[in-house]
N, C-alpha and C positions, 0 to 999 in steps of 0.2 A: 505494499502501499504504500502511497505517495504523501511522503508527510510534509509539503512544501505548504508553508503559508505566506501569504498573499496582506501586506497589511495596509490601509490606508485611511487617511483621515474622516474618507466620508466612502459609504457604499448604495450604489445606487442599484435598485432592480428594475430592469427596463428602458428600451430604449426608443421608445416612444418619445412626442414631442416635449411632454410636461419631464422628463428622465433627461433627456442630453439639454434639454432648457436650464435646470437644479443643476444638472454637472458642470455647466459652462461657467455658471453664477459660486458655485461651491468649489470652482477649483483656484479662485483667489483666494482662497481661506486657506487651501490646505490641496492633499493629493484623494485623488476620487478613481475607484474602480468602478467600471459597469459592468454588470452582470445580465446577459441575457442569452431567451431561449435561440437564437439563430445569425444572426450577423446586426452590427448596429444598426446598419439601413434599412434592415427591413423588420416595421411596425406597422402596429395597425394604422396609427398615424397618417405613414406614406400611401397605405388604401382608401383613407376614409375619402366618402365619396359625396358627405355633406359641408365638409370644409369647418369653416368657423362660423356662429353667430358672432356678429357684435356692429353695434351703432356703426356706422360708418360711411351712410350716406345721408344729403339732407333732407331724404324722404322719408327717412325713419328715425325714430324716437327713441329715446331709455324709459320711456312710459310704457308705451308699446311693447317693447321686446321684456319688459319685468311683466308685464300682464301677459303675454304672451306665455311667458315660460308659468307663471303663478298658476295661470289655464289647464296648461298641460299637465303640469304636478299632481293634479288631481289632489291638493291639499298635503301633498308631502312635502312641500317646499318652504323657505322660511324666508319669509319677504328681503330681513336685514340682508341675506345672505347672499339673494339674487340679484338686490339692488347692488350691493357691493362687486357683485362678481359682472355684473352690466355695465356698470359706472365706466369699471377698470380696464374692461376687454379695448376697448381704443388705444390705450397706452400699451396693454399686452401685444396688439396686433403689431404697432410700430417698435417692439421690442426685440418679435420677430425676426420682420423685413431685416432689423437693423446685426441680428445675429446669421441673413443669409437664408432665411425661410423665403422662399419664392412662392407666391400666390399666383391662380389665374389672371390675369392683366382684361382690363376692357378700358375702350377708348370713351370715359365718359369721366363724368364731375371726381367721381369717387377712385379712376384708375385699377377699381377689384372688378373682377366678373362676381356681381351679384345675384345669388338664385336665392326663389323663394320656396324654402326648404320645409317637411309639416312643421306642424305648430306654430307657425311663423303667418301675421298677417300682410 
């Protein structure tokens, strides 16, 4: 049996967008190891068809996104948590772009290829 020990300050499980984003930020505070079941580029995030829901268009509003989320959450969502996440989303999108995440683009005022996925008005 191999008794090789790998040490790090942070151990991240998964190579999706959340794990990799955390890994980049944590790397400024210490060493990071990422454990994933396949390769670093093989994650459900890469395969996601619905994209990320965020208010990035002047035709959208935080209020409608919050209400849509609460409605489809069927009473399981905490309003304060939903409001916090929805309002923080545009800044998170900008952070992801700065990290090199490529989103589908369009030639409109948002620059994003916006879709209307299930649960959104």
